SEVEX-870113 format. One record per residue: x, y, z of N, C-alpha, C in turn; residue in three letters. Coordinates in Angstrom, 3 decimals, padded with zeros to 6 digits. Example, Ala and Ser with C-alpha at 12.3 -4.5 7.8 and 13.67 -1.06 7.14 Angstrom:
n.c1,n.c2,n.c3,ca.c1,ca.c2,ca.c3,c.c1,c.c2,c.c3,code
013.190,-005.690,007.800,012.300,-004.500,007.800,013.200,-003.300,007.800,ALA
012.850,-002.250,007.080,013.670,-001.060,007.140,012.900,000.030,007.870,SER
end
This chain:
n.c1,n.c2,n.c3,ca.c1,ca.c2,ca.c3,c.c1,c.c2,c.c3,code
000.858,-001.197,000.000,000.000,000.000,000.000,000.893,001.245,000.000,MET
000.607,002.181,-000.901,001.420,003.381,-000.984,001.074,004.340,000.135,THR
002.019,005.273,000.377,001.772,006.264,001.434,000.578,007.133,001.089,SER
000.380,007.339,-000.219,-000.768,008.161,-000.644,-002.087,007.471,-000.294,ARG
-002.150,006.163,-000.566,-003.367,005.404,-000.236,-003.583,005.363,001.271,ASN
-002.495,005.211,002.022,-002.613,005.180,003.485,-003.152,006.499,004.004,SER
-002.648,007.586,003.452,-003.106,008.906,003.890,-004.579,009.096,003.559,ALA
-004.997,008.576,002.384,-006.401,008.690,001.973,-007.304,007.915,002.920,LEU
-006.873,006.697,003.281,-007.664,005.876,004.198,-007.755,006.534,005.566,ILE
-006.633,007.025,006.068,-006.635,007.704,007.367,-007.543,008.918,007.330,VAL
-007.484,009.667,006.241,-008.335,010.851,006.118,-009.804,010.488,006.144,GLY
-010.185,009.406,005.443,-011.585,008.961,005.431,-012.034,008.533,006.821,CYS
-011.143,007.810,007.519,-011.475,007.358,008.875,-011.695,008.560,009.791,VAL
-010.831,009.563,009.667,-010.951,010.760,010.501,-012.280,011.462,010.228,VAL
-012.642,011.598,008.971,-013.888,012.272,008.602,-015.100,011.499,009.126,ILE
-015.083,010.173,008.931,-016.202,009.352,009.399,-016.321,009.399,010.914,LEU
-015.191,009.357,011.603,-015.195,009.406,013.063,-015.767,010.735,013.553,THR
-015.347,011.818,012.908,-015.846,013.139,013.288,-017.348,013.238,013.050,ALA
-017.788,012.698,011.902,-019.224,012.743,011.589,-020.033,011.940,012.599,ALA
-019.511,010.745,012.962,-020.198,009.923,013.949,-020.242,010.622,015.292,LEU
-019.146,011.242,015.689,-019.121,011.965,016.956,-020.104,013.113,016.978,GLY
-020.185,013.836,015.854,-021.144,014.954,015.770,-022.566,014.433,015.895,PHE
-022.865,013.323,015.195,-024.221,012.762,015.238,-024.574,012.292,016.642,TRP
-023.649,011.606,017.309,-023.917,011.123,018.657,-024.121,012.285,019.629,LEU
-023.299,013.286,019.504,-023.443,014.451,020.381,-024.772,015.138,020.161,ALA
-025.172,015.211,018.883,-026.449,015.841,018.559,-027.609,015.064,019.164,HIS
-027.524,013.717,019.051,-028.614,012.893,019.581,-028.656,012.930,021.103,GLU
-027.512,012.841,021.744,-027.460,012.799,023.199,-027.858,014.144,023.805,VAL
-027.408,015.229,023.153,-027.619,016.552,023.722,-028.940,017.186,023.312,ASP
-029.691,016.527,022.428,-030.951,017.121,021.979,-031.877,017.320,023.177,ARG
-032.281,018.550,023.440,-033.144,018.794,024.603,-034.539,018.219,024.408,PRO
-035.154,017.816,025.500,-036.521,017.303,025.434,-037.458,018.436,025.054,ALA
-038.462,018.169,024.230,-039.419,019.215,023.877,-040.115,019.758,025.125,PRO
-040.272,021.059,025.177,-040.977,021.704,026.288,-042.441,021.844,025.906,GLN
-043.297,021.049,026.527,-044.709,020.996,026.152,-045.543,021.913,027.030,LEU
-046.520,022.561,026.429,-047.392,023.482,027.158,-048.568,022.762,027.810,ALA
-049.025,021.677,027.186,-050.219,021.002,027.694,-049.972,019.551,028.063,SER
-048.711,019.172,028.169,-048.395,017.795,028.496,-047.019,017.672,029.100,GLY
-046.568,016.428,029.224,-045.256,016.139,029.819,-044.485,015.203,028.908,THR
-043.269,015.609,028.547,-042.376,014.726,027.802,-041.696,013.806,028.811,TRP
-041.819,012.505,028.602,-041.291,011.547,029.562,-039.760,011.528,029.537,LEU
-039.114,011.377,030.694,-037.646,011.347,030.723,-037.071,010.156,029.972,PRO
-037.830,009.063,029.895,-037.398,007.882,029.145,-038.595,007.328,028.369,HIS
-038.375,007.052,027.091,-039.445,006.461,026.278,-039.824,005.098,026.840,ALA
-041.113,004.810,026.872,-041.613,003.564,027.460,-042.042,002.587,026.375,ARG
-041.369,001.448,026.331,-041.775,000.393,025.408,-043.019,-000.294,025.968,ASP
-043.989,-000.549,025.113,-045.262,-001.116,025.570,-045.254,-002.631,025.643,LEU
-044.254,-003.262,025.067,-044.209,-004.711,025.114,-045.229,-005.333,024.167,GLY
-045.267,-006.661,024.101,-046.167,-007.341,023.166,-047.631,-007.249,023.584,PRO
-048.500,-007.108,022.604,-049.950,-007.140,022.832,-050.629,-007.472,021.511,PHE
-051.871,-007.930,021.598,-052.669,-008.196,020.404,-054.078,-007.693,020.630,THR
-054.485,-006.715,019.826,-055.840,-006.187,019.843,-056.485,-006.455,018.489,LEU
-057.733,-006.026,018.340,-058.463,-006.159,017.082,-058.929,-004.783,016.649,THR
-058.670,-004.434,015.384,-059.077,-003.109,014.935,-060.521,-003.104,014.449,ASP
-060.988,-001.946,013.982,-062.391,-001.795,013.612,-062.767,-002.600,012.369,GLN
-061.758,-003.118,011.670,-062.012,-003.972,010.508,-061.934,-005.455,010.858,ASN
-061.745,-005.751,012.148,-061.639,-007.141,012.573,-060.269,-007.740,012.366,GLY
-059.265,-006.902,012.090,-057.914,-007.383,011.824,-057.034,-007.244,013.063,LEU
-056.022,-008.103,013.210,-055.128,-008.003,014.373,-054.347,-006.696,014.358,PRO
-054.144,-006.144,015.537,-053.336,-004.940,015.715,-052.390,-005.230,016.869,PHE
-051.081,-005.244,016.581,-050.085,-005.622,017.584,-049.087,-004.491,017.802,THR
-048.085,-004.755,018.656,-047.058,-003.755,018.895,-046.314,-003.410,017.609,GLN
-046.213,-004.375,016.680,-045.549,-004.090,015.406,-046.348,-003.094,014.575,ASP
-047.657,-003.049,014.774,-048.506,-002.123,014.020,-048.251,-000.678,014.411,SER
-047.606,-000.459,015.551,-047.329,000.896,016.020,-046.092,001.494,015.364,LEU
-045.237,000.659,014.803,-043.950,001.128,014.320,-044.074,001.822,012.966,ARG
-043.302,002.873,012.807,-043.245,003.573,011.535,-044.064,004.846,011.479,GLY
-045.042,004.984,012.390,-045.943,006.132,012.359,-046.209,006.606,013.777,THR
-046.085,007.907,014.061,-046.428,008.396,015.402,-047.934,008.323,015.628,PRO
-048.311,008.161,016.880,-049.729,007.991,017.199,-050.110,008.744,018.463,SER
-051.346,009.205,018.493,-051.985,009.655,019.722,-052.954,008.568,020.148,LEU
-052.880,008.161,021.406,-053.690,007.051,021.908,-054.612,007.558,023.013,VAL
-055.891,007.166,022.902,-056.871,007.562,023.914,-057.729,006.350,024.264,TYR
-057.915,006.111,025.554,-058.751,005.009,026.037,-060.131,005.565,026.397,PHE
-061.190,004.909,025.918,-062.548,005.348,026.225,-063.558,004.290,025.848,GLY
-064.796,004.687,025.615,-065.820,003.728,025.208,-066.924,004.467,024.463,PHE
-067.620,003.764,023.592,-068.553,004.414,022.674,-069.819,004.924,023.353,THR
-070.162,004.382,024.524,-071.342,004.856,025.253,-071.016,006.048,026.156,HIS
-069.789,006.519,026.103,-069.371,007.646,026.930,-070.209,008.876,026.561,CYS
-070.833,009.531,027.543,-071.757,010.615,027.225,-071.099,011.953,026.918,PRO
-069.877,012.179,027.356,-069.338,013.531,027.219,-067.842,013.591,026.911,ASP
-066.999,013.173,027.848,-065.565,013.406,027.709,-064.975,012.714,026.483,ILE
-065.418,011.499,026.160,-064.857,010.793,024.998,-065.172,011.507,023.686,CYS
-066.449,011.811,023.406,-066.714,012.497,022.130,-066.061,013.876,022.038,PRO
-066.011,014.593,023.146,-065.369,015.910,023.120,-063.882,015.759,022.813,VAL
-063.224,014.807,023.470,-061.788,014.604,023.255,-061.501,014.134,021.840,THR
-062.295,013.215,021.318,-062.066,012.721,019.959,-062.292,013.823,018.928,LEU
-063.248,014.687,019.172,-063.459,015.817,018.271,-062.233,016.731,018.269,LEU
-061.659,016.959,019.437,-060.451,017.783,019.520,-059.276,017.108,018.818,GLN
-059.131,015.797,019.019,-058.032,015.081,018.374,-058.207,015.053,016.858,LEU
-059.452,015.023,016.402,-059.702,015.075,014.960,-059.221,016.406,014.394,ALA
-059.489,017.487,015.096,-059.030,018.810,014.645,-057.504,018.883,014.637,LYS
-056.891,018.305,015.671,-055.428,018.309,015.751,-054.824,017.517,014.593,VAL
-055.354,016.339,014.327,-054.801,015.509,013.246,-055.000,016.168,011.891,ARG
-056.172,016.739,011.687,-056.472,017.345,010.393,-055.687,018.632,010.150,GLN
-055.104,019.193,011.213,-054.265,020.383,011.041,-052.979,020.056,010.293,ALA
-052.602,018.765,010.289,-051.451,018.330,009.509,-050.102,018.726,010.067,GLY
-050.022,018.973,011.363,-048.736,019.321,011.984,-047.735,018.197,011.751,ILE
-048.182,016.964,011.964,-047.390,015.765,011.653,-048.198,014.996,010.615,ILE
-047.726,014.951,009.395,-048.548,014.484,008.274,-049.040,013.049,008.420,SER
-048.240,012.195,009.048,-048.629,010.786,009.162,-049.134,010.419,010.560,ASP
-049.535,011.405,011.341,-050.018,011.141,012.703,-051.305,010.322,012.675,LEU
-051.373,009.295,013.521,-052.592,008.490,013.673,-053.223,008.762,015.026,ARG
-054.528,008.522,015.098,-055.232,008.564,016.380,-055.829,007.177,016.611,VAL
-055.478,006.591,017.760,-055.949,005.262,018.134,-056.902,005.391,019.316,LEU
-058.102,004.861,019.163,-059.100,004.869,020.229,-059.233,003.442,020.746,PHE
-058.803,003.212,021.987,-058.825,001.873,022.573,-060.034,001.774,023.500,VAL
-060.946,000.865,023.200,-062.156,000.727,024.014,-061.867,-000.015,025.314,SER
-062.415,000.505,026.402,-062.328,-000.176,027.698,-063.636,-000.914,027.990,VAL
-064.495,-001.048,026.968,-065.800,-001.689,027.116,-065.973,-002.738,026.019,ASP
-065.152,-003.807,026.058,-065.177,-004.788,024.969,-066.495,-005.542,024.851,PRO
-067.286,-005.591,025.923,-068.558,-006.310,025.855,-069.523,-005.642,024.874,ALA
-069.464,-004.321,024.776,-070.388,-003.607,023.887,-069.706,-003.078,022.630,ARG
-068.419,-002.776,022.720,-067.737,-002.136,021.601,-067.108,-003.170,020.670,ASP
-067.937,-003.714,019.797,-067.458,-004.648,018.786,-066.717,-003.869,017.699,THR
-065.965,-004.549,016.850,-065.307,-003.843,015.747,-066.280,-003.033,014.888,PRO
-067.447,-003.578,014.615,-068.422,-002.853,013.789,-068.882,-001.572,014.477,ARG
-069.178,-001.674,015.781,-069.601,-000.490,016.540,-068.473,000.538,016.584,ILE
-067.250,000.060,016.796,-066.102,000.971,016.843,-065.897,001.690,015.512,LEU
-066.065,000.964,014.408,-065.897,001.580,013.095,-066.881,002.725,012.905,ALA
-068.138,002.492,013.241,-069.147,003.533,013.103,-068.817,004.731,013.995,GLN
-068.350,004.437,015.184,-068.109,005.497,016.165,-066.908,006.361,015.784,TYR
-065.754,005.747,015.589,-064.545,006.544,015.357,-064.588,007.252,014.011,VAL
-065.211,006.637,013.013,-065.251,007.267,011.696,-066.213,008.445,011.649,HIS
-067.067,008.573,012.648,-067.908,009.761,012.736,-067.081,011.000,013.068,ALA
-065.914,010.802,013.668,-065.014,011.907,014.001,-063.978,012.135,012.913,PHE
-063.431,011.046,012.387,-062.405,011.133,011.350,-062.324,009.767,010.672,ASP
-062.439,009.726,009.357,-062.411,008.426,008.661,-061.093,007.679,008.806,PRO
-060.046,008.375,009.253,-058.745,007.716,009.420,-058.466,007.279,010.857,ASP
-059.376,007.575,011.768,-059.202,007.099,013.147,-059.236,005.572,013.171,PHE
-058.486,005.007,014.098,-058.448,003.554,014.276,-059.068,003.203,015.621,ILE
-060.074,002.340,015.603,-060.695,001.853,016.828,-060.160,000.480,017.173,GLY
-059.893,000.244,018.449,-059.281,-001.012,018.878,-060.032,-001.610,020.057,LEU
-060.142,-002.917,020.050,-060.731,-003.635,021.163,-059.927,-004.908,021.402,THR
-060.289,-005.647,022.434,-059.576,-006.875,022.748,-060.215,-007.569,023.928,GLY
-059.600,-008.631,024.383,-060.116,-009.337,025.543,-059.953,-008.478,026.787,SER
-060.746,-008.750,027.802,-060.623,-007.982,029.048,-059.226,-008.119,029.639,GLU
-058.669,-009.316,029.587,-057.334,-009.540,030.150,-056.287,-008.729,029.391,ALA
-056.376,-008.710,028.061,-055.400,-007.971,027.262,-055.540,-006.476,027.486,MET
-056.778,-005.979,027.562,-056.991,-004.555,027.815,-056.475,-004.154,029.194,LEU
-056.662,-005.032,030.170,-056.134,-004.760,031.512,-054.615,-004.610,031.474,ASP
-053.944,-005.515,030.768,-052.478,-005.478,030.707,-051.994,-004.231,029.966,ARG
-052.650,-003.929,028.845,-052.220,-002.772,028.069,-052.484,-001.479,028.831,LEU
-053.631,-001.391,029.485,-053.937,-000.193,030.277,-052.911,-000.008,031.392,ALA
-052.494,-001.108,031.991,-051.489,-001.027,033.052,-050.169,-000.486,032.506,HIS
-049.798,-000.899,031.306,-048.546,-000.433,030.715,-048.592,001.063,030.426,ARG
-049.765,001.552,030.051,-049.924,002.984,029.791,-050.119,003.773,031.081,PHE
-050.600,003.102,032.134,-050.952,003.809,033.353,-052.387,004.287,033.351,GLY
-053.237,003.616,032.582,-054.656,003.972,032.483,-055.445,003.202,033.534,VAL
-056.358,003.890,034.206,-057.263,003.240,035.152,-058.668,003.266,034.569,ALA
-059.369,002.152,034.670,-060.777,002.140,034.272,-061.530,001.122,035.116,PHE
-062.832,001.367,035.272,-063.642,000.518,036.142,-065.099,000.562,035.687,MET
-065.749,-000.581,035.743,-067.173,-000.655,035.415,-067.989,-000.137,036.599,ARG
-068.971,000.707,036.307,-069.879,001.257,037.320,-071.292,000.805,036.989,ILE
-071.862,-000.043,037.838,-073.218,-000.523,037.603,-074.241,000.570,037.896,ASN
-075.262,000.643,037.042,-076.309,001.640,037.175,-077.636,000.975,037.522,LEU
-078.569,001.718,038.079,-079.899,001.152,038.370,-080.557,000.615,037.099,PRO
-081.240,-000.509,037.236,-081.920,-001.098,036.098,-081.084,-002.079,035.314,GLY
-079.875,-002.338,035.763,-079.033,-003.344,035.109,-078.055,-002.791,034.085,GLY
-078.138,-001.504,033.773,-077.196,-000.914,032.827,-075.878,-000.606,033.547,ASP
-074.886,-000.159,032.806,-073.615,000.202,033.417,-072.917,001.258,032.574,TYR
-071.952,001.905,033.178,-071.076,002.828,032.472,-069.640,002.497,032.850,THR
-068.681,003.198,032.240,-067.276,002.955,032.524,-066.634,004.239,033.014,MET
-065.956,004.144,034.140,-065.162,005.260,034.646,-063.718,005.012,034.191,ASP
-063.075,006.032,033.583,-061.742,005.792,033.019,-060.914,007.059,033.003,HIS
-059.606,006.874,032.925,-058.683,007.994,032.770,-058.928,008.675,031.434,SER
-058.656,009.974,031.387,-058.889,010.729,030.149,-057.588,011.235,029.546,ALA
-056.484,010.572,029.843,-055.169,010.980,029.345,-054.997,010.614,027.874,THR
-054.295,011.459,027.135,-053.900,011.168,025.760,-052.405,010.903,025.748,VAL
-051.998,009.847,025.042,-050.604,009.428,025.009,-050.022,009.616,023.612,TYR
-048.796,010.116,023.557,-048.102,010.288,022.281,-047.056,009.194,022.141,LEU
-047.120,008.472,021.020,-046.154,007.424,020.715,-045.256,007.883,019.575,LEU
-043.980,007.527,019.657,-043.057,007.875,018.577,-043.120,006.832,017.462,ASP
-042.259,006.960,016.487,-042.298,006.049,015.333,-041.739,004.663,015.657,ARG
-041.241,004.475,016.871,-040.809,003.145,017.313,-041.898,002.471,018.149,HIS
-043.047,003.134,018.280,-044.142,002.570,019.064,-043.965,002.734,020.556,GLY
-043.124,003.693,020.973,-042.871,003.912,022.393,-043.631,005.136,022.881,ARG
-044.124,005.050,024.118,-044.806,006.191,024.722,-043.760,007.228,025.137,ASN
-043.848,008.422,024.555,-042.848,009.453,024.835,-043.421,010.681,025.539,VAL
-044.747,010.840,025.529,-045.340,012.015,026.172,-046.778,011.713,026.570,ALA
-047.260,012.455,027.567,-048.652,012.318,028.012,-049.279,013.705,028.070,VAL
-050.560,013.750,027.718,-051.330,014.987,027.780,-052.549,014.746,028.680,PHE
-052.828,015.693,029.540,-053.940,015.538,030.471,-054.958,016.654,030.261,THR
-056.250,016.359,030.509,-057.289,017.371,030.309,-057.212,018.470,031.369,PRO
-057.850,019.618,031.078,-058.649,019.935,029.870,-057.746,020.185,028.670,PRO
-058.248,019.786,027.483,-057.460,019.922,026.272,-057.829,021.195,025.519,TYR
-056.819,021.732,024.863,-056.985,022.932,024.065,-056.319,022.672,022.718,ASP
-057.077,022.743,021.643,-056.560,022.375,020.328,-055.325,023.180,019.929,VAL
-055.318,024.507,020.052,-054.102,025.253,019.675,-052.876,024.847,020.479,PRO
-053.060,024.570,021.786,-051.925,024.137,022.604,-051.422,022.758,022.176,HIS
-052.337,021.850,021.863,-051.931,020.524,021.404,-051.187,020.615,020.073,LEU
-051.679,021.456,019.188,-051.005,021.623,017.907,-049.598,022.194,018.104,GLU
-049.471,023.172,018.986,-048.157,023.752,019.257,-047.211,022.719,019.861,ALA
-047.734,021.862,020.746,-046.900,020.835,021.362,-046.433,019.801,020.337,ASP
-047.313,019.425,019.426,-046.918,018.468,018.384,-045.864,019.081,017.471,LEU
-045.975,020.364,017.218,-044.960,021.035,016.402,-043.599,020.981,017.114,ARG
-043.616,021.178,018.440,-042.357,021.111,019.197,-041.801,019.688,019.240,ARG
-042.696,018.708,019.271,-042.266,017.314,019.435,-041.915,016.626,018.122,ALA
-042.281,017.205,016.998,-042.192,016.523,015.708,-040.797,015.967,015.416,ALA
-039.763,016.735,015.727,-038.398,016.286,015.404,-037.849,015.256,016.390,ASP
-038.598,014.964,017.438,-038.135,014.026,018.469,-038.869,012.692,018.426,SER
-039.613,012.453,017.358,-040.436,011.244,017.284,-039.780,010.112,016.495,LEU
-038.530,010.287,016.113,-037.799,009.209,015.459,-038.040,009.130,013.963,GLY
end
C-alpha cells in the first residue's frame, strides 16, 4: 500500500469518526421538547407485546405501532361527554397536519359492547382515518397497566352500566414507544403547538 493510499484511508477514517461523533453528540444533547399542555417523559416507554383487534376485525399488535407516530386515547362508545369531546379535539389536531402521518388510536375499555363494527361507526364519525381497537378484558387490563390507564365498570340502576376511566392522551413515537402524556382539559391550539415542538423528536 502506498503512502498516498494510506493517507487517503486515514483521512476517510478521521472524517467518518468526526461525523459519527457529531451525530452522537447531537442525539445525546438534543433537549426534550418543552410541552405546554403535556409532559415529555424522561425515558421512552416500550409497551411490550400485545394483540388487539381493529375496527375492521384485523389483528393490531405492537408491530402495528412502528413507523408512524400515534396519539392514543382510552374510552368507550357509550361515553356521554368526555370521549366524544376529546375525539373531536383530536380530529381537529390531526387534520391540522402538523405531523402528516399522525394516527389517532381509540382503545375501548368496554369490549362487551364495543365490537369492531360499533367501533368503526363510532370513530369514523369523528375522522375516517381514526383507528378503533378492542380486545379481551385480560389484554386490555395489561395494556392499560402499561400505559398507566385506570378504568372501572360502574353498575347503574336497572341493570345498565357505564365505565369510569382515565382521560389521558398518550403520544407514541415512530418506534411505538410512549414518549409524552397529555392531560385534560385539552386545548386544540396548545396541542397543535406541542406536536410542532415534538415533531423532530419522534424518530
